[in-house]
N, C-alpha and C positions, 0 to 999 in steps of 0.2 A: 504495498498499500504506500503510494509516492505522497509526501508533504500535501500539494495538490488535491491529492483525494480526501487525505482529514476534515481538509479544513469544511466549514460549511460555507454555499454556495450562497450567493445572494439569491433572493429571492427570482430576480428579473436575470440572472444571468444565464447564457445560453446551457445547454444539458448538453453536457460532453456524446458525443456518438460513439459506438460501439463500431470497432474496429472488426472487418468481414476475418475471416479465416484464411490463413496463404494455404495455396498449395505449395508442397516443395517441388512441382515439376515444371516449374518456371525454369525461363531462363536468370541468371543472375543479373544481366542488366536491367531484365524486366522489375524483377523484385527491388532493382536500388531507384528505380523510376517511380516505385509505389512506396517505398518509404520515405521523398523527396514532398510528395504530392499529400503523402498522410500527413507530415509535417504541418504543411502550408492547410489547415483546417480552414476554410470559409464560412461565416455565417448569414444570413440575410440579413437587412436591416432589420427587420420585425424582431428579431432573432435580440440581436444587439443592442434595438433603442431600452430606453427607460419608460416603461407606461407610463399613460398621459393621467392616471390615476396619480402616480407616485412624483411626476415632473410638475404638477399643478401643485400637491401637497408640499412640495422644496417651494418653489416661486412664491408662497403663500409665504412660507415662514419665514424666508431670504427678503420679500415686503417690511416684513413686520419687524425682523431683527435689525435690518440694516436700512430702512427706509426709516423709523424712529430717531436715529443718533443721527442721522444724514440731517433729516427734517430738523431737527433741534438745532445742529452746527449753523445749517443757515440762518435761521432764526434767531440763535444769537449774536450773529454779525449785523443785523438787521435791528436788534435791539438795542445794542451798543451805538449803532450808528443812530440811532431815534434819541436814545440816550443825552446823546453827544450835542446833537443838533438842537434837539424843543427843551429837554430839561437843562441843560447844559452842567449835564453829570459827567465829566471825561474819567474814563475807564483806563487804566495803563492796558498799552499797548499789546505788551505781553501778557496780559490778563487774560486776554480777548483773544490772541494767537494761540496760547494753552488751552483753552477751552476747545476753541475751534479742534487744534489736533487732536484732543482726545475725542471730540465726538466725531469727529469723522473717520479716526483709528477705530472705535467700538464699531462705525458703522462696516468698515472693511471686515473686522472679528467676526460681524453678523452676517456676511455672505456666507462665509464656510461654514460658520455651525449654524446657519439657516438651512443649510444644503442636509449635514449633518444629523442633524438634531431631528430632521424627516425621520417617518417610517418607510423603510423599501421594501416594506411589505404590501402588496396593493391593498390585498382584505385588511389590517390591521391599520389605522388611525394612528395611535400615537399617546401618546402625553399633551400637554396644552405648553410645556416650556421646551419636551423633551430630550430631558436629563437622560433617560434613560437607553431611549433612542442610538443619541449621541455616542453613549460608551459602547452600545452594540458597534456602533457604524465605525470608531474608530476604532476598534478593535480589529476589523473586517481591512480596515486601511491598512493601519500596522501591518496587520500580518500577509499581505499582498506586498506590503513594500520589504517585507521579510527575505520572501519567493523571490520576487524580483534581481535583488541583491546576491539573494543565492547563488541563482541561475547563472549572474553576471559575473561571479567570480571563478 
């Protein structure tokens, strides 16, 4: 059993195709050509695509976890301008900059968290914040990284 067989497949990951039994009376050249063809497994677009339900779930979460901090970052720029122009309250430029960098940084992190906190199982919606799903999906991602690193070494 290989490491690839041991890891749990993603709910929408293409299933591995069974290899046809090889007959022993084929010429060696033909067997080598078949081995090369087997190495290049091709999947249809439908097999490789993320299901629509899952992708829309991801988009909703990204919109929330990225959109809210980004909107707040823009709002702080507008608010600091309005305070300076109409209320004669001048905030330190470094404070406005740091708040904006923090909020836009949260927006960038929100993109990743939005995708990883969505349930990748079509039938299961997942939690409101998605902490359980994030842990599961992060573990899957790390496992694939490790497998890829081992193949490349």
